[in-house]
N, C-alpha and C positions, 0 to 999 in steps of 0.2 A: 041468677047467674049460673051458667052451665059449668059442668066439671066432668073430668074423666079420671079413671083409676090407674094407678101404677102398682104392680105387684112385684116385689123383688126378693131375692134370697141372698143373704150374706154368708159366706163360708170362709172360715179361717184355716190356713194350712197349719199342720203340726210337724215339726222336725224333731225326731227322736235320736238321741245319740246312743251309741253302743258302748260309750266309755263307762268304766266300772262305777264311777261315782254317781252316775245318773240312773242306775238300775239297782233298786234295793228291794227288800221284802216289806210290805207288798209291792207289786210292780208300780213304778212311778214313771211318768213321762216328763220330758223337759218342755216347759211351756214355750209355745212359739212366740218369737219376738215380732214376727212380721206375718202378714197374710196378703193374699191377692183377692181383689174384688172384681168380678166381671159382670157388667150390666149389658145384657143382650136384648135389644129392642126388636119387636116384630114390626118391620118397616111398613107392612100393608095397613097397620092400624094407626100410624102416625098421621095426624091431620096434614092436609096439603099446605096449609099456611105455616106450619112449623118447619123451619129450615135448620135451626141450630138447637141442639139440646146440650145444656151445660149441667154437669154434676159436680157438686162441691161437698167434700168430706171435711168437717171442721171439728177440732177438739182443742180447747184452750187456745193457745196461740198458734197451733198447727193447722194448716189448711192444705188440702189436696184438691186440685181443680183439673177437670178433664172435660173435653167437649166432643160432640159428634156432629158431623155434617149430615143432616138427615137427607139431603139431596144427593149425596154420594151414592154411586151404584154399588159400592162395596158392602161389606158386612156392617150391620148396625150394632156396634158394640163399643162400650166404654170400659176400659180396663184400668184399674188402679193396682199398681205393684207395690209390694213392701209396705202394706198398711199395718201399723202397730196394733196389736190386740188391745181392745178396750171399748169404751163408749164413744161413739162419734155421732154428730148430727149430719144427716144427709139432706142436702137441699138440691132440688132439681128445677131448673128453669127451661121452659120450651119457648124459643124465640122465633120471630119471623126474620126475613132477610135484612131488615133494618135494625136487628138486635133489640127489638121491642119484645118484652116478655109477654107472651100470650097465656101461658099456663105456668103455675108454680106450686110447689109443695115441699114440705120438709118433715123430717121425722128423726127421732133418736134411734140409733142402731147400736146394739151391743155385739161386737165381734168376739166370740168365745172360742176357747181352745177346743178343737175337735167337735164343734157343734155347728148345726145348721139353724139359722134364725130366719123365720119367715115374717115379713113385715108388709102391711098394706098401707099404701100411701095414696091419698086423693090429691090430684093436681087441680087447683081451682082455676077457672077461666078468668083471666083479667081482661082480655079483649075478645075479638071475634074468633071463630074457629071452633070446631067440635071434633071429637074423636077420642081415641084412647091410646095409651102407651103401655106395653107389657114388658116388664124388665125381669129377665131370668138370669141365672148364673150357672156356669160350668166350672168345675175345678178338678184338680188331681192332687194326689198325695203320695208320699213315699210309703212303700209297703214292703220294706225289706224285713228279713228275719235276723234276730240276734240271739246269741247264747246268753242265758241267765248268768248273772255275775257270780253267784255262789254255786259253783259247780265242782264236782257232780252234786246232784240233789239227793241221791240215795246211794249208800254204800252197802256192801255185804256186812253181815254180822259176825263173820269169822266162825261159823259153825261147820259141822260135817257136811252140810248141804251146799255151801256156797264158797268152797275153797278157790274156785276160779272166778268168783264174782257173781254179780247179778245183772240181768239185762232183759231184753225182749219185753218191755213194759206194754201193758194195755190198760188204758185209763178211762174212767167214766166220772161223771159228776151227777150225783143225785142225793136227795135228802140233805142238801146244803153241805155236802162233803165230797171232796175228791177221793176216789178210790182207785188204787193201783194194784193190779195183779202182775207179777213178774216171775221170771224164772231164776231159780237158784241153780248155779252150775257147779257140780262137784269137781274136786281135784282129781280123783281117781275113780276108775270103774272096774268092777269085776262081774262075774257071771250072776251074782245075786243082787247087784245094785244098779241103780239108774244114774245117768249123768245129769239129770235135771228134774226139778219138781217146781210146783207153783207156790210162791209166797204172796203175802198180802200186806199192804200198807195204806195208811190214810193220811189226809192232809186237809187243813181248813182253808188254805190259800193256793194249793197246787204247787207250792214251792218248798215248804218245810214239811218233811214227811216223817212218819213214825211207823216202824215195823209193828204189825199186829202181834206176831209171835215169832220165836226162833224156829218153831216147827212149821213145815209147809202146810198149806190148806188143801193141797191135792198132790198125790204121789202116784207113780206107776202101780199097777196091780199085777202081781206075779201070776204067771200062767195065762195071761190074756194078751190081746193084740198090742197093748201098750206097756208090756212088762219091762221093756228096756229103757224107754224114755217117754217123758211128756215134754213136748216141744212148744215152740212159740204159738200164740193164738190170739183170740180177741174175745171181748165180753160184750154181750147185748142184754139189756134189760127191757122186757116188755111186760104185758099185763099178767103173764104167768110167773114172773120172777126173773132171775139171772140165768143166762145161757152162756156157758163157756165153751167156745169152739177151740180145739187144740189139735196139734199133730202128734203122732207117736208111731212107734214100731216096736217089735219084740225080738229082733234078731240082729245083733251087731255085725254079723257076717253077710247079711242081706238087707241093707238099709233101703227100705221103701216106706216112706211116710204115707199115712192115711189121716183122715180128719175125724176126730171124735167129738162127742158132746157130753157135757156135764151140766146139771141144773142145780139151782140152789134158791132158797127163799131169802137168804141173808148175805150171800157172797162168801160165806166162810165154810159152811157145811155143804158138801157137794155130793151128788149122786150121779154116777156115770151111766151112760147108755152102754149096754153090753158090747155092742159091735160098733165099728166106725159108721158114721152117717154119710161119709163121702170118701170114695177111693179113686186112685189114679187109674189111668188106662195104659195101653201099650203104645200110646202116641206121645206127643210132646209133654204130657202131664203124667208120666209114669209114676213119679214120686212127688207128692204135693204137700203144700203147707198153706195155712190160712192166716191172714192178719186183718181182714175187713169183712164184717158181717153186719148188716143193718136191716131195719124193717121200715118200708115206706108204703103207705096206703095198703096195709095188710098183706104186703108181699115182702118176702125175705130175699135179700140179695147177698150172695157170697162171692167175694173177690179172692181168688186163690192164685198161687204161683207154683212153679215147678222147681225141682232141684236136679241138676243145676238150673239156674235162672234162664228163662228164655222170654216169656211174655206173661201177661196177666189174663186169667180166665174168669168167666162168670158162670155161676149157677144160681137158679132161683128156686123158691119153695113156697108153698102155701102154709106150711106148719113149722118150718125150721128144722125138720127132720128128714123128710124125703126131698131130695134135690134133683133138679134137671139141668144138665149142661146147656149153655147157649150153643146153638149149632155152628156158629162161626168163630169159635174160640181159636186162639186167644183174641180178646177184644182190643188189647193194647200191645203193641210190639215195640221193640227198640228201634228208634229212628234217628237218634242224635248221637254224635260222637262221644259225648261224656257218659252215655249209658253203657258203653263198653260191650255191646252185643247182647245184652240181656237186662231185663227189669223184673222186679217182683216185690213181694211183701207190701201190697197195697193196703193202706189204711184209709177207710172211706167214711165220711159223714154226709148227712143230708141237711143242708143249711140254706135258708133263703130261697127255697124252691129249686136248688141245684144239688147235684152230687159233687162232692169235693174230695179229691184223692191226693194222698202223698205216697210216693213209692220210692224204692231205692234202686240204685244201678247195679250192674253185674258185679258179683263178688261182695255185695253188701258192705262196701268199705269206704266210699269216698263222698257220696252226696245224695240228696233227695230231690226228686222231681215233683211237680204239682200239676194237676189236670182237673178239668171240670166237665160236667156232662148234664144235659137236660133230662135224659131218659135213663142214665145209668149204663148205657150200652155204647154210645158213640161219644168219644172223649176228645177234648182239645187240650193239648199240652201248653203250659204257660211259656210265654216267649222268654222269660227270664230264667228258665231252668239252667242248671240246678239252683233251687232257691236257698239251699243250705248245704255246706260242705264241711269236711273235717278241718279245713283251713279257717272256718269261722268259729270253731270252738274256742272258748275263753282260754287264753294263754296256750292254745294248741294242746289242751289237756287230753284230747282223744286223737290217737293216731289213725283210727278208723271210726266211722259212724254207720249205724244200721238199724234195722227193725223199728221203723217209726210208728208212733201212735198219735193220730191227729185228733185233737179235742177242742171243742169250743165252749166257753162259758161266758155268758153276756155277749160282748162284742170282741172278746179276746180269743184269738186262735193260738194254739200251742202244739208243738210237736215234742212228745216225749220219745227219747231215743236211747239206744245202747251206744256207749262210748267204750272203745277197746284200745289197748295199746297196739303197737305196730304188728305184733305177732298174734294178737287176738287171745292172749292168755289171761288178761285181766280185764274184767268188765265192770262198768259202773253205769248209772242212769243219769242222763242230763235232760234239759228241756230247752228248746228254741222257741222264741216268742215273736209273733208278728207285730210290727209297729202299728 
């Protein structure tokens, strides 16, 4: 008796609600009640004698039946809509023009939440005819971002360092621990003090955080280029340890940010480079800040922005210290109305063979955009931009949002961000999570 094989994939859709009762610590998702199953046949492989293909999904007393006219010149696809998640028996019959079954086969299929199940099925030949049928599946899912229910996730400690709050987070995940470095923003400034310093916090789940100490782990150094302020930055960990790239300046009457580097073996005790590792020019990037530095295939990429915001520039390095500007900077410019004429503060990761970026619009106050790139130079903005806005914050807790930090752990993407009141005088840290 002859036979031919059927290979098919079953995919269940997941619908996640942003309602408060559906998002807890740790992150939970609402199990899907329904899924869609698409069986796409390669028509060139269907035996000529097969005219009708019938697929039956059966579970207890429930049966779903759909058929395909194999002689139709249109697409060879059978679609089941609203299939409840669970274990089903799939039976496929391939019939001739007289509805006589020529090939048949069945198999149990488990449709799982957010999972792809691959199943091999052999159709046994009952009558004459020979060939094969290949069944594949395509599917789509909701990929929106939502604010975590317990927000903000990190508050200031009420010390002399954070009178105006905390913000500008930069987050990594290593040693089975989430690690966040953030800026303390002082209430007042004088000629001997700085308006910001770097604090440190840790978390086991990325949602419940604990301050390491009331004292900052990195402060300005009097008499040097960063004597007045240590500003927003980013963390990179490679084989040499932690690298903290930050912006700073030393004269409140002539604000011109440069980018410095501090290194550490534990993320707590830091040693600064004496001079900035990257400075602005007299062009569009006169005063610069950094939010995204990463290392891909032994090459360092730095994504930096200007103040005021205009576009996003790129510099590369072999050692993370000596940097070369990309000759056609900025590599990304504002092109959409929501961007308000300027974009900046790009946070970038390398994931699944692609560069992925989250950036903020002009004024750093209303929303985040998302873009991807194959080479880190040429970028495609997401069609759904902005992916997250201040209107999406839980109970509208943040009048403005800014300074995002994109992080991925497992299959979960998260954006840690600064939430500010409408006048920017009180800052907290929140997190947006992708479904």
